[in-house]
Backbone as CSV, one residue per row, in Angstrom:
resi,resn,N_x,N_y,N_z,CA_x,CA_y,CA_z,C_x,C_y,C_z
1,MET,-46.892,17.026,-15.310,-46.261,17.377,-14.066,-44.764,17.475,-14.274
2,ILE,-44.129,18.265,-13.447,-42.696,18.447,-13.509,-42.065,17.430,-12.567
3,PRO,-41.401,16.371,-13.096,-40.908,15.332,-12.213,-39.718,15.741,-11.355
4,SER,-38.907,16.688,-11.812,-37.701,17.031,-11.065,-37.964,17.991,-9.909
5,VAL,-39.155,18.543,-9.834,-39.484,19.490,-8.778,-40.578,18.881,-7.917
6,THR,-40.406,18.914,-6.611,-41.444,18.394,-5.721,-42.149,19.548,-5.036
7,ALA,-43.382,19.337,-4.705,-44.139,20.368,-4.001,-43.499,20.671,-2.659
8,GLN,-42.922,19.649,-2.048,-42.293,19.858,-0.737,-41.196,20.914,-0.817
9,SER,-40.498,20.982,-1.950,-39.426,21.971,-2.086,-39.960,23.349,-2.444
10,LEU,-41.193,23.421,-2.935,-41.778,24.701,-3.338,-42.616,25.348,-2.244
11,LEU,-43.042,24.558,-1.284,-43.819,25.077,-0.171,-42.931,25.124,1.062
12,SER,-42.947,26.249,1.750,-42.155,26.353,2.977,-42.794,25.493,4.061
13,ALA,-42.038,25.218,5.100,-42.566,24.435,6.220,-43.767,25.126,6.841
14,ASP,-43.712,26.456,6.917,-44.841,27.193,7.485,-46.077,27.091,6.593
15,GLU,-45.880,27.122,5.271,-47.018,26.980,4.359,-47.629,25.587,4.491
16,ARG,-46.790,24.569,4.567,-47.304,23.207,4.737,-48.036,23.064,6.069
17,ALA,-47.514,23.693,7.116,-48.166,23.637,8.424,-49.524,24.324,8.381
18,ALA,-49.580,25.453,7.672,-50.853,26.178,7.560,-51.887,25.324,6.842
19,ILE,-51.454,24.646,5.787,-52.364,23.788,5.035,-52.855,22.647,5.922
20,ALA,-51.934,22.027,6.635,-52.278,20.866,7.457,-53.128,21.230,8.652
21,GLU,-52.865,22.370,9.275,-53.525,22.669,10.540,-54.842,23.400,10.391
22,ILE,-55.110,23.972,9.266,-56.301,24.806,9.149,-57.383,24.090,8.348
23,GLU,-58.351,23.578,9.049,-59.455,22.872,8.426,-60.346,23.832,7.639
24,ALA,-60.235,25.108,7.921,-61.070,26.108,7.249,-60.919,26.052,5.744
25,THR,-59.723,25.770,5.250,-59.550,25.759,3.795,-60.384,24.659,3.151
26,THR,-60.451,23.497,3.766,-61.273,22.420,3.217,-62.740,22.818,3.218
27,ASN,-63.172,23.449,4.288,-64.570,23.883,4.349,-64.862,24.956,3.316
28,ILE,-63.918,25.859,3.083,-64.099,26.875,2.046,-64.229,26.197,0.686
29,LEU,-63.400,25.204,0.423,-63.461,24.522,-0.869,-64.809,23.817,-1.056
30,LYS,-65.325,23.199,-0.005,-66.645,22.572,-0.091,-67.717,23.614,-0.389
31,LEU,-67.627,24.765,0.272,-68.590,25.844,0.004,-68.490,26.347,-1.430
32,VAL,-67.277,26.453,-1.951,-67.090,26.907,-3.330,-67.768,25.944,-4.303
33,THR,-67.652,24.638,-4.056,-68.317,23.696,-4.961,-69.840,23.818,-4.857
34,ARG,-70.336,24.048,-3.672,-71.791,24.212,-3.521,-72.292,25.480,-4.199
35,LEU,-71.570,26.562,-4.017,-72.008,27.841,-4.580,-71.903,27.890,-6.102
36,THR,-70.875,27.247,-6.650,-70.674,27.277,-8.102,-71.394,26.146,-8.811
37,GLY,-71.747,25.089,-8.075,-72.325,23.910,-8.695,-71.266,23.027,-9.346
38,MET,-70.009,23.378,-9.158,-68.912,22.635,-9.767,-68.438,21.539,-8.815
39,ARG,-67.714,20.557,-9.379,-67.378,19.371,-8.597,-65.921,19.286,-8.175
40,PHE,-65.142,20.317,-8.382,-63.761,20.369,-7.906,-63.464,21.786,-7.455
41,ALA,-62.760,21.911,-6.342,-62.255,23.220,-5.914,-60.862,23.010,-5.341
42,GLY,-59.996,23.985,-5.581,-58.643,23.865,-5.087,-58.003,25.202,-4.795
43,ILE,-56.925,25.128,-4.028,-56.106,26.302,-3.727,-54.719,25.986,-4.259
44,ALA,-54.188,26.901,-5.044,-52.853,26.709,-5.612,-51.957,27.889,-5.268
45,LYS,-50.697,27.569,-5.032,-49.672,28.588,-4.834,-48.926,28.759,-6.156
46,PHE,-48.529,29.992,-6.448,-47.716,30.255,-7.627,-46.269,30.479,-7.196
47,THR,-45.350,29.904,-7.949,-43.961,30.344,-7.887,-43.746,31.078,-9.203
48,ASP,-42.537,31.439,-9.533,-42.304,32.109,-10.809,-42.720,31.241,-11.987
49,LEU,-42.559,29.926,-11.857,-42.813,29.029,-12.984,-43.809,27.915,-12.700
50,GLU,-44.147,27.678,-11.421,-44.982,26.540,-11.085,-46.300,26.921,-10.429
51,TRP,-47.224,26.010,-10.587,-48.540,26.040,-9.960,-48.546,24.831,-9.028
52,VAL,-48.675,25.052,-7.712,-48.552,23.990,-6.714,-49.889,23.845,-5.977
53,VAL,-50.438,22.652,-5.977,-51.711,22.411,-5.302,-51.481,22.338,-3.794
54,CYS,-52.102,23.267,-3.077,-52.003,23.316,-1.613,-53.123,22.534,-0.948
55,SER,-54.301,22.614,-1.518,-55.474,21.972,-0.941,-56.447,21.685,-2.078
56,ALA,-57.130,20.550,-1.986,-58.087,20.194,-3.043,-59.286,19.483,-2.435
57,TYR,-60.441,19.783,-2.989,-61.666,19.062,-2.675,-62.125,18.487,-4.005
58,ASP,-62.049,17.155,-4.152,-62.193,16.544,-5.464,-63.108,15.323,-5.457
59,PRO,-64.399,15.488,-5.148,-65.295,14.335,-5.211,-65.465,13.828,-6.649
60,LEU,-65.169,14.662,-7.649,-65.251,14.273,-9.057,-64.092,13.356,-9.447
61,GLN,-63.043,13.348,-8.631,-61.830,12.581,-8.887,-61.220,12.933,-10.236
62,MET,-60.975,14.241,-10.395,-60.354,14.735,-11.620,-58.885,14.344,-11.709
63,GLY,-58.306,13.976,-10.583,-56.912,13.569,-10.597,-55.946,14.688,-10.254
64,ILE,-56.456,15.796,-9.766,-55.607,16.895,-9.310,-55.481,16.741,-7.802
65,ASN,-54.253,16.515,-7.338,-54.034,16.173,-5.942,-53.137,17.178,-5.231
66,VAL,-53.256,17.219,-3.917,-52.377,18.050,-3.094,-50.928,17.674,-3.415
67,ASP,-50.090,18.681,-3.523,-48.668,18.574,-3.846,-48.384,18.387,-5.330
68,ASP,-49.415,18.295,-6.193,-49.157,18.257,-7.631,-48.532,19.573,-8.060
69,VAL,-47.651,19.506,-9.040,-46.973,20.682,-9.565,-47.147,20.694,-11.077
70,LEU,-47.622,21.816,-11.607,-47.758,22.005,-13.052,-46.991,23.253,-13.463
71,ASP,-46.641,23.320,-14.737,-46.069,24.561,-15.257,-47.149,25.634,-15.158
72,LEU,-46.852,26.736,-14.506,-47.836,27.797,-14.295,-48.455,28.261,-15.611
73,GLU,-47.654,28.431,-16.635,-48.151,28.977,-17.898,-49.177,28.079,-18.579
74,THR,-49.245,26.790,-18.213,-50.206,25.879,-18.835,-51.575,25.929,-18.158
75,THR,-51.646,26.585,-16.993,-52.886,26.579,-16.212,-53.784,27.755,-16.555
76,LEU,-55.052,27.610,-16.243,-55.994,28.718,-16.405,-55.738,29.789,-15.351
77,CYS,-55.281,29.377,-14.188,-55.004,30.311,-13.101,-53.880,31.297,-13.442
78,SER,-53.054,30.963,-14.404,-51.956,31.864,-14.777,-52.467,33.215,-15.258
79,GLU,-53.725,33.284,-15.635,-54.328,34.552,-16.058,-54.235,35.607,-14.966
80,PHE,-54.200,35.175,-13.708,-54.147,36.128,-12.595,-52.819,36.870,-12.526
81,CYS,-51.794,36.308,-13.134,-50.500,37.002,-13.194,-50.568,38.175,-14.160
82,ILE,-51.477,38.107,-15.118,-51.653,39.161,-16.127,-52.754,40.136,-15.711
83,ASP,-53.894,39.577,-15.310,-55.060,40.376,-14.935,-55.664,39.773,-13.662
84,PRO,-55.324,40.322,-12.499,-55.761,39.723,-11.231,-57.224,40.022,-10.885
85,GLN,-58.122,39.587,-11.759,-59.557,39.745,-11.539,-60.210,38.371,-11.523
86,VAL,-61.336,38.243,-10.833,-62.089,36.994,-10.817,-62.377,36.599,-12.271
87,LEU,-62.261,35.307,-12.555,-62.421,34.815,-13.924,-63.424,33.667,-13.949
88,PHE,-64.392,33.767,-14.858,-65.379,32.713,-15.066,-65.357,32.325,-16.537
89,ILE,-65.228,31.023,-16.802,-65.280,30.505,-18.165,-66.321,29.388,-18.155
90,PRO,-67.542,29.669,-18.612,-68.618,28.690,-18.498,-68.489,27.490,-19.441
91,GLN,-67.867,27.693,-20.624,-67.740,26.606,-21.592,-66.405,26.766,-22.316
92,ILE,-65.373,26.164,-21.762,-64.005,26.348,-22.260,-63.857,25.879,-23.702
93,SER,-64.536,24.802,-24.080,-64.397,24.268,-25.440,-64.832,25.269,-26.502
94,GLN,-65.641,26.237,-26.118,-66.109,27.258,-27.052,-65.270,28.531,-26.981
95,ASN,-64.206,28.510,-26.215,-63.371,29.688,-26.007,-61.966,29.384,-26.532
96,GLY,-61.661,29.896,-27.729,-60.386,29.610,-28.376,-59.177,29.998,-27.551
97,ARG,-59.311,31.009,-26.731,-58.189,31.476,-25.906,-57.767,30.439,-24.869
98,PHE,-58.708,29.677,-24.370,-58.417,28.746,-23.281,-58.493,27.271,-23.673
99,ALA,-59.218,26.937,-24.705,-59.468,25.535,-25.062,-58.197,24.751,-25.385
100,ALA,-57.178,25.417,-25.895,-55.956,24.718,-26.301,-54.949,24.531,-25.170
101,ARG,-55.230,25.040,-24.003,-54.277,24.892,-22.888,-54.111,23.416,-22.539
102,PRO,-52.871,22.982,-22.329,-52.635,21.563,-22.018,-53.410,21.054,-20.800
103,VAL,-53.538,21.873,-19.769,-54.230,21.439,-18.556,-55.715,21.163,-18.833
104,VAL,-56.307,21.892,-19.767,-57.721,21.701,-20.121,-57.922,20.302,-20.694
105,LYS,-57.032,19.914,-21.577,-57.143,18.587,-22.187,-56.752,17.487,-21.200
106,GLN,-55.701,17.727,-20.427,-55.199,16.720,-19.493,-56.259,16.314,-18.470
107,TYR,-57.052,17.280,-17.987,-58.036,17.006,-16.950,-59.485,17.113,-17.436
108,ALA,-59.689,17.240,-18.745,-61.030,17.336,-19.339,-61.857,18.440,-18.676
109,ILE,-61.275,19.639,-18.582,-61.943,20.761,-17.936,-62.841,21.470,-18.947
110,GLU,-64.102,21.640,-18.604,-65.038,22.348,-19.471,-65.472,23.686,-18.880
111,SER,-65.425,23.828,-17.563,-65.793,25.112,-16.962,-64.806,25.443,-15.845
112,TYR,-64.666,26.755,-15.613,-63.676,27.249,-14.655,-64.216,28.492,-13.973
113,ALA,-63.973,28.574,-12.681,-64.237,29.794,-11.910,-63.050,29.974,-10.980
114,GLY,-62.500,31.171,-10.919,-61.350,31.363,-10.060,-61.173,32.794,-9.605
115,ALA,-60.432,32.928,-8.513,-60.119,34.243,-7.951,-58.667,34.225,-7.495
116,PRO,-57.954,35.328,-7.719,-56.578,35.393,-7.235,-56.554,35.497,-5.711
117,ILE,-55.529,34.886,-5.120,-55.328,34.973,-3.675,-54.160,35.915,-3.429
118,PHE,-54.447,37.001,-2.733,-53.407,37.953,-2.354,-53.171,37.856,-0.861
119,LEU,-51.927,37.998,-0.454,-51.610,38.120,0.959,-51.960,39.537,1.396
120,PRO,-52.196,39.779,2.674,-52.573,41.122,3.131,-51.565,42.217,2.760
121,ASP,-50.303,41.839,2.509,-49.319,42.850,2.123,-49.341,43.150,0.620
122,GLY,-50.276,42.523,-0.115,-50.448,42.813,-1.528,-49.786,41.840,-2.484
123,ARG,-48.978,40.902,-1.981,-48.326,39.922,-2.859,-49.334,38.897,-3.368
124,LEU,-49.227,38.562,-4.668,-50.045,37.506,-5.244,-49.502,36.168,-4.752
125,PHE,-50.327,35.422,-4.044,-49.927,34.121,-3.508,-50.249,33.008,-4.497
126,GLY,-51.457,33.046,-5.054,-51.901,31.969,-5.930,-53.340,32.158,-6.325
127,ALA,-54.102,31.051,-6.316,-55.477,31.118,-6.801,-56.386,30.151,-6.053
128,LEU,-57.631,30.563,-5.950,-58.736,29.715,-5.534,-59.489,29.401,-6.818
129,CYS,-59.655,28.120,-7.131,-60.339,27.810,-8.386,-61.326,26.666,-8.215
130,ALA,-62.316,26.671,-9.099,-63.297,25.594,-9.179,-63.308,25.122,-10.632
131,LEU,-63.408,23.808,-10.807,-63.357,23.206,-12.135,-64.453,22.167,-12.268
132,ASP,-64.848,21.917,-13.520,-65.783,20.828,-13.767,-65.621,20.361,-15.207
133,SER,-66.003,19.121,-15.445,-65.975,18.571,-16.796,-67.265,18.885,-17.548
134,ARG,-68.202,19.528,-16.862,-69.471,19.955,-17.481,-69.445,21.460,-17.690
135,ALA,-70.177,21.922,-18.701,-70.373,23.365,-18.877,-71.272,23.861,-17.750
136,MET,-70.986,25.066,-17.264,-71.755,25.609,-16.147,-72.295,26.990,-16.496
137,LEU,-73.440,27.312,-15.939,-73.974,28.668,-16.023,-73.626,29.368,-14.720
138,PHE,-73.039,30.525,-14.830,-72.713,31.306,-13.634,-73.696,32.469,-13.577
139,ASP,-74.895,32.183,-13.059,-75.943,33.194,-13.086,-76.148,33.930,-11.766
140,ASP,-75.397,33.568,-10.736,-75.505,34.255,-9.456,-74.673,35.536,-9.519
141,PRO,-75.306,36.697,-9.473,-74.556,37.950,-9.571,-73.614,38.203,-8.399
142,ASN,-73.803,37.490,-7.295,-72.942,37.651,-6.119,-71.722,36.736,-6.135
143,LEU,-71.663,35.817,-7.094,-70.594,34.828,-7.113,-69.191,35.439,-7.236
144,PRO,-68.956,36.423,-8.091,-67.608,37.005,-8.151,-67.153,37.585,-6.806
145,GLU,-68.029,38.309,-6.141,-67.662,38.892,-4.845,-67.449,37.803,-3.804
146,THR,-68.285,36.759,-3.827,-68.149,35.670,-2.859,-66.812,34.951,-3.030
147,LEU,-66.429,34.633,-4.279,-65.133,33.989,-4.504,-63.987,34.894,-4.072
148,SER,-64.120,36.189,-4.332,-63.082,37.137,-3.906,-62.948,37.177,-2.388
149,LEU,-64.065,37.136,-1.686,-64.028,37.135,-0.220,-63.373,35.866,0.319
150,PHE,-63.705,34.722,-0.276,-63.061,33.472,0.132,-61.560,33.535,-0.137
151,ALA,-61.177,34.058,-1.301,-59.751,34.170,-1.644,-59.034,35.092,-0.658
152,ARG,-59.684,36.177,-0.274,-59.086,37.098,0.701,-58.907,36.404,2.056
153,LEU,-59.895,35.643,2.472,-59.806,34.893,3.727,-58.652,33.894,3.673
154,ILE,-58.514,33.174,2.572,-57.425,32.213,2.406,-56.078,32.929,2.473
155,GLY,-55.973,34.091,1.837,-54.743,34.876,1.888,-54.382,35.263,3.314
156,CYS,-55.377,35.640,4.087,-55.136,36.000,5.500,-54.702,34.782,6.311
157,ILE,-55.300,33.625,6.039,-54.931,32.397,6.742,-53.466,32.072,6.473
158,PHE,-53.073,32.106,5.210,-51.682,31.789,4.874,-50.729,32.815,5.475
159,TYR,-51.085,34.072,5.400,-50.212,35.126,5.909,-50.011,34.992,7.418
160,ALA,-51.089,34.672,8.112,-51.003,34.538,9.578,-50.102,33.385,9.986
161,ASN,-49.899,32.420,9.093,-49.075,31.267,9.404,-47.665,31.332,8.827
162,LEU,-47.324,32.443,8.175,-45.945,32.610,7.703,-45.054,32.977,8.866
163,ASN,-43.799,32.562,8.800,-42.882,33.004,9.850,-42.464,34.436,9.547
164,PRO,-42.005,35.176,10.530,-41.665,36.599,10.328,-40.676,36.843,9.189
165,ALA,-39.777,35.923,8.914,-38.806,36.105,7.823,-39.488,36.100,6.460
166,ASP,-40.576,35.306,6.299,-41.298,35.250,5.030,-42.292,36.393,4.881
167,GLN,-42.653,37.018,5.998,-43.602,38.131,5.904,-42.885,39.354,5.405
């Protein structure tokens, strides 16, 4: 974590209000864990350099908490800055491209599913992701579209709660 930067300084008051007031995000995260079979789901905002946890559903107690801040480049979600497509990694330890990432080792992540979150105006806001310490099979052919739909809904929720100056 970056000790000199706080999530409070990276999230606007309107973003924090949207997170606090909208129970829908927690319900979406619970649905994501049910649909993927994974035990963690979260919503993260991207800044130029940071990954900020906006909301988390963590019955696995992976230790990723709301307001945590990580270097964006160390996360799996950073892939959306390069290729904004839904990403599934069923067994990270067998994938040389991702296995060496610091966040994988720090949180013992073995599987990942994620979708980029775009605001309705096209700006990349962050990511909806699911994580687990177990390898997972992603055999539901509808899962990529479902995660994308949830990510789109989250983007609309955040956008609707931005003040006009941020829109």
